[in-house]
C-alpha positions, 0 to 999 in steps of 0.5 A: 625203697626208703623213700616208699617206706618213709612215704608210707609212715608219713601217710599213716600219721596224717590219717591218725592226726586226722581222725583225732576227734575234733572239740567243738565249742559252743555259745551259752545262749538261752536255748542252752549250749549252741554251736554256730553250726547247730544255730545255722541249721535252727535259724534255716529251718526257722526260715523255712529254708532247705539246705538246697536253697541256702546252697543257691542263695549262697552260690555254693553246692548242697553238700558245702551247707551240710559240711557247715550245718555239721561244723565240718567247715567253718564259716568265714568273715564275708560268709558269715554276713551273707548268711545272716542277710539270707537268714534276716538275722544279724551277724551277732545272732548268727554267732551267738553274741547276746545283745541287750534286750530292748527294755520292755513295757511293764505289765502282762503280755497281752493275749495278742502280743503272746499270738504275734510272738508265737507267729514270728517264731514260724517259719517265713512261708507259714508266717505268709500263709497267716498273714493272707488269712488275716488280711482276707480277715480284715478286707472282709470286715471293712478295716485297715489297709493291705500290707505287702507280703515279703 
């Protein structure tokens, strides 16, 4: 029976090690301190995707996406590239690596530029709906060419 006792002790030690809290690290961005998992959630929602849709595109199950978003699983190199492609962001943006912003023009931002920036932050589905309304308005008033919605 010494083997059984040793197995039980080892099992208890493993459980104690597994219950230790994991220290999560984040990157300070314009949005504050944000982990990759939190950034993944924010970017997925910004694109208007559900966890199930994301899972289908990644070729995994929805609980796996949930684990990535909770920080229970880490994204590996190839997966980072695939997630970035699906979310239409760079791998640097997904990882929270800030890049130098393009030089901005001088002068205050016009009202149209402010509205376009606000629209750009909407989920893709809502952007497409707004684009359809704008295109209908332009067509009705005899202006411009029709653009393709993505």
